N, C-alpha and C positions, 0 to 999 in steps of 0.2 A: 591458614584455614584447615580445619580438621576434615577427615573423611566424612563425618556426620554432617558437617556444614555443607560440604559439596553436594552430598546426597539430597539434603533439604533444598538447596538452591536448584538442583536439577529437577526435582519434583515441581518446584514453583514455576520453572521455565516451561516444563511440559504442560502444566495446568494452564499457564498463560497462553501457550500455543493452542490448546484445545478451545479456549474462549475466542482467540483471534481467528481460528479456522472458521468458526461460525461467522465472524465479522467479514472475513475475506469472501465468504459465500454471499454475504449481503453486498459486499463491495464490488468484487469483480462481477458481482451480479446485482449491485445497484446498477451494475452493467447488465443485470438481467431482470431486475424489476424494470430495468432498462429495456429488455427485449420483448416488449409487448408484441412486436411483429414477428417474433421467433418463438412464441410459446407463452409469453407473458408470465403470469403467476404460476403456470404449470412447470416452470423451469426447475430442474433439480440441480443442486450444487454438487460439488465433489463430495464423495463420501467422507465423513469425519474420520480423523485419525483416532483409532482406539488406543487404550493404554498399552496393549500388547504390540501395537504397530509403531508407537512413538519411539523415536531414536533415544538411545541412552545418552543422557546429558551429564557428562562428567568432565567437561572441559574446564581448564583453567582460564583465567581472564584473558590471557594473551591469545588463546586459541579462538576466541570469539571475534577477535578483530578481523574485519574483512581482508582477504588476501588477494583478491583479483586486482588487476591493473586498473588504476583510476581512469575514469572516462574523461576527466578534465571538464566536467560540466560547468557551464557558465550561465549567469542570468540572461534571459532573453528580454527583449523589449517589443512585444507584439502590439498590434493595434487592438483597441478595445477599451473597456472600462475597468480601471483599477478599483478593486473591491476588497474591503477588509472582510474576508470570508469567515474568519474566526478571530476572536480577540488576539491581537499581536501578529497576525499574518495577513498580508494583502496579496492578491493575485489579479493579474490583468486578464479578464475574461473576454472572449470574443463577443461582439455584438450579437444578440439573439440567443445567448446561452440561457438555459432554463433550469431553475433550481428544482431538484427532485428530492423530496424529504420523506423517506420511508420510515423515519423514526430511528433513534439511536437505541440499540439493545441495552437493557438494564445492566449497569456495571461496565459498559464499554466506554471508550473514549468519545468525547463529543465529536460528531461527524456531520458533514454537509456534502451533498453531491450535486454536481451540475452536469446536465446534458449539453453537449455542444450543438451549435446551430446546424451542423451538417449531420447530426445523428440520424441514423436509420434504425428503427427498433430500439432506440435508446443508447446506441453506441455511435461515436466515442463519448466518453464521460470522464469527469474529473471528480475524485473524492478526496476530501481533506479531513484529517482527524487531529485532535489535540488532546493532551493530557499531561500529567506530571509523574515523576518517579519511574520513567521508562529508560532502561539501558538499551540504546538502539543497536549496539554491537551484539548483545546477547539475544535481543528479540529477533533481529534479522538472521542471526546464526541458527536459532531454533527453527525458523521457517525454512532456511536453506537446507538444513538436515532433513526436515520433514518432507520437503519437496523431493528430495533424492530418493525417497521410498514410495513415491506416488507417481505413476506413469502419466498422469494428467499434466504434469509440469515438466518443462524442458527449458533449455537456453537460459539457465539461471546465472545471473551476474550480480556480485555483491562487492562493492569497493568503497574505500574511504575517499571522500571528496572534500573540497574546500568550498564554503559558501559564506557570502557576506553576512556578518552578524551572528554566525552560528559557532558554538563551541565545538560541536561535532556535526558531521554530515556524512550520510551513507547513501549511495545509489544502489537500489535493489530492483533489478529487472528480471522478468521471466516471461515465458509463454505458457498458456494454459488451455487445455481442451475441456470445455464445460459441457457435460451431458444435459440435453434438454428432455423434457417429459415426452416430446414427440418421438424420441429415439434418435434424433439427430445430435450432432456434436458441434458446438460453437467454438471455433478456434480464435483465441484472443491473444493479444500482446499487452503486457503490463509494465509500465515504468513507474518507479516510485522514488521519491526523494524524502529521506528521513532527516530531520533537523532537531537539534537540542540547543537551546539558548544558554547563555552564561548563567541565567537564573534557574535553569533546569526544566523549562517548559519544552514539551515535545510536540512536534508536528510531523505528520506524514501526508505527503501530497502525491496522489496516485492517479496516473493517466491510464485509461483502459480503452483499447481500440480493437477492431477486428484484425486478425492476423494479416500482416503485410501492409497495414495502413497507419502504423504508429509513427514511423520515421517521417519527419518533415510536416507532421500534422499540427493543426491548431491546438489540439488538446495537449500535445507535448510542449508546444510553445507556452501554453498557459501554465503547465507544471513548472517550467523553467523560469517563469516570471515571478515565482514565489519570493516575497520580500518580507523579512522580519521587521516588524514595526517597533522601533525603539521605545522603551518605556511602557510597553503593553505586554500582555500575556499573563 
């Protein structure tokens, strides 16, 4: 690959990050369309990364491969209703989960969000997205680098995992402080599982919970119940 090609790929990655930054604001804040009790629609997401702030993306392919120690994630079998939340992907949702549909931004991946039955102000919540043509190593690498220059993000973990039926799987976890319009800050934890099928279909399954409440939660169990449906997608 020539230097010109790397530069073009880098710009594409940064532009992709800018679009997804908006999506994460909807997402960790579908966790905040979620937070009607904490400010509702007055919530302010993290400030978008500007072109001058975005990290320089000049990595080779091998550099984008996650380097953190694998978590050894395994599928869970929680109680609840197994639901095909998007074509090709089923998740077992806790009884009482409520779908929350703020709409998918134009040009973004198809997305659906569920509030958990124990949600207070909208959290915990589960968001699932799908699309095609996504390089999950590069996409998560761009986010990891961008998080590193934003003080709102901490405890970032990105690792290669194994998942039934997936050609590639990445665990991407972080904590995030979300400023609210009230002047308060909402501390959250986010766990996400990124999957690509042999056919190239991409899925992101993201669990969002208040800080300190993610481990052992129903929303994390729901994320880990993700099952790729053969012959679909």
